[in-house]
N, C-alpha and C positions, 0 to 999 in steps of 0.2 A: 504493500500499500504506499509506504514511504517512498520507494522508486518510483512508482506511476507519480505521485505528486511532485517529487522532484523533477521528474522529465517534463510534466505538464508546465511547472515554474519556469524551467530553462526554456521550453518552446515559447511561454508568454514574454520573457524577456527579451528573446530574439526578436520576436513581432513586436514589440514594443520599440526596440531599437530600429528596426527597419523601418517602423512607420515615422520615427522620427528623422531617419535619413531621407526619406522620400518627401516628407513634408519641408525639410530644409533645402532638398533640391527644387522642389516647386516655389519657394519661397524666393531664394536666390535668383530662380530664373525669371520671377515677376519683377523683382527689384534690380535686376541686373543692370539696367540703362541708369540707375541712380546711384548704385553703390560700387559698379565696376570700374568706373573712370575710362579713360581711353585706353581700349585694349589694344589698339594698333600703334601707341607712343614709342616710336624708337629711339633710344639712348644708346649710343655705340660703346660709351664706356662703361655700360653694365653688362655686356653681352656674356651669357652664359655665368651671370652672378649666382653664386649658390643661395640656397635657402637661408634667411636670416639676415642676408645684406641689407644696409639701408633703403628703405622704400620698395625692397623686394622681398616680403616675408616668405614666399615660395619660390624665391628664385626667378631668373629671367631667362628668356630663350637666346636664340643665335643672333636676334636684331635687339638685344637688350629691352624687349617688352615685358611687362610685368605678368607672370605666370599665372598670378592670383586674378588680374583683371582678365585674363584672356580664359581663365578657367570658367569665371563667372559669365564671361558672354558665350562661351561655348555650352555650360548649362542652360541657357535660355534657346540657344539652337536645337540643341537635344529635345529639350522639353517641347517646343515647338513643334517639332517634326513629328515627335512621338505622339503627342495627342491627335493632332491633325490627321496623319496617316491612320492611326486605330480608329478615329471617328468615321472618316470616310470609308475604309475598308469594313468595319463592322456594320454601318449604315447599308451599305450596297448588298454585303455578303448576307446578312439577316433577312433583308426584304426578300432577294432572290430564294434563299433556302426555304422561309416560311411558305412563300407563294406555292413553289414546286413541290414542297412536300406535301402542301394540303390540297392542291390541285391534282397531283399523282399524274399517272398515265403519261401520254407522250409529252408533256410540258415538263414533268419530272425528269423523263429520260434525257429530253435535250438539254435542261439545265445543268444535270450531272455529267453528260458527256464535255459539256464547256468546263466543267470544272476538271474534269479528268485530264484536259488538254493542258490546262494551268498546272495541274500537280506533275505532269510529265517531266517537267522542268524545273531543276534545283532553283528554289526561291530567289536566293541571293545572287545565281546567275542571271536569272531573268531580271532581277532589279539593276543589277549592273549593265546589262544591254539596254534596259529601257533608259537609265540614267544616261547612259553615253549617246544614244538616238535623240534624246530631249535635250541634253545639255547640261552643264552644271548649274545648280541654284536651290535653294530650298524649297520653291515650288515643284521644281520637277523631281527632286527627290522624294517629296511628298506623294507625288503621283505615282513614281516608280513603285514605292513601297505599298502602296493602297492598292495598285494594280496586282501585287502579288500577294498580298496579305487577306483578301477576301474570302479566298476560297475556304480557309478554316471555318470562317463563321458560316459560310454557306452550307457546309456539310453538318454542322452542329445542328443550325436551325432547320434543316429539312428533317433530320433525324428526331428533333423535338417535335416538329409538326406531324410526322408520321405516327409518333406515339400519342400524341395528344388529339389528333382528329376524330378520334373513335370514342371520346370521352362523353359522358352524359349531357353536359351542360353544352358541348358543341352540337351533339344532334338535336338537343331541343332548339338551339338557336337557328339550325338549318331548317327545322320544322316548322319553325316561325316566319320562315322567308327572310331571314336577315342574309345582306349581301354577304358575299364571300369575303370582301374584303374588310369589311367590318368584324366578321367573326375572327379573321385572322388577327386584327389589330386589338380586340377588345376580349377575346376569349382564348387565344393561343399565346400570342406574345408574352401577356402578364406571367403564364406560367413556364416559359422559355427563356426567361431575361436572366435567370441565375448562372446556369452554365455558359450562356454568353458573356456575361459581366467577368465571369473567371477567365474565359478565353481573352478577353479584351486587356485585362491585367497582364497575363502574359504576353499579349501582343505588344503592349508598351515597352517590356524589355528587350523584345526583340527588336522593334522598331530603332530603340537606343543603339543596340548593338549594329543594325544594319546601317544607321545613319554615319556611325563613326567609321564602320568599313568602308563606304562610300566616299567619305571625305578623306581617308588615308588613301585612297587610289586616286584622289583628284576630282572625283565625279559629283562631290557634293558642294558646299558652301565654299567659296573661292577668297584667296586672300584680297585684302588683309582682314576679313571677318573672320572671326575664331570659332573654332570646332575642336572637341575633344579628339577626332581622330586625325585632323590636320596636325594638330599639337604632336600628336604621338610620331605621325611621319616626319614632322620637320626635326622631331628631336632623336630619332633613331641614329642619325649620323654620329651624334655626339653621345651616345649611350656611355663610353667608356670614360668620357671626361667630365660630362654633366649629366649624370643618369636622373636628376630630376627632372630634365625636359621631358622625360618618359613617364617617370614614375608618378608624378604630379596627375596628369592627366587620364593615367592607365587606372590608378588607385581609385580616381574619381568617377570614371566608367564602371570599374568592378564592383563598388560599393553601390552604387545607384541600381545596377542590373540585379545585384544580389537581393538588395532591399526590395525591389519590385516583385521579385520571385518569391521571396518568403512571404510578403502581402498576398500575393496570388494564391500560395497554398494554404496560408490561414483562412482566406476569404472561401477558398472550395471546401475546406473542413467546416467552415461556420454553415455554408449554405445546402451541404450534404446531409439530407436527412437521414441516410443510411449510417454515416459515420456518427450522427449525434445520438443514434438508437443504440449504439454498442457500448 
């Protein structure tokens, strides 16, 4: 009994710490324009200054720019890209999956074949190809990530619709002559939102990693705008002489992704009725 209580207490502490990290990430992203300062200010006398140097609490990069200012500016970029891409992909995928699952028949088959075509390509490779075609920039990164991220929501929403369309309250609405669109919106979606919300939480973490990867390859935000992936790319060449140029954005990226995934696990456990009954 004491062992189980200790595990639950440790898990609760981890979730609270993850919530603090995510809240801090969101707060810094929202306040970055006012607290980050000029992330592009070049100071050649401070090139690769180590952490703790005057005016550079986290050190400076190869152009003497403050790592702290660029870290905060990069937090805003990752936050915007993650939320926007997940919002677009979740909306499109959920709408398509619910409609296909409820309608069934040839519409369901056609929608799932489209999903299968997208799933035939590795997601990150397809995102790289789309970003290369569309060109660099935050808007194009959001489009590329949304274009490859909607399939998971579509499959999950379809499965929920197939399981729910035979429920008594749905059959009663059909018998009363309720339009299908209203049935899906008022009787199916409210019961299917929990797993979709968990999927969206994990989608945020995946979008943060994908945005950093695209920026690392030069397909994301462009200089002088800051991005965690671009900071890592610029710091790799100085890894042996100035490891902070890579460690600062790398640790921030790892902390945010780990925290979001921990919150997703906790949210799944909280919303899963089967786990609560054990």
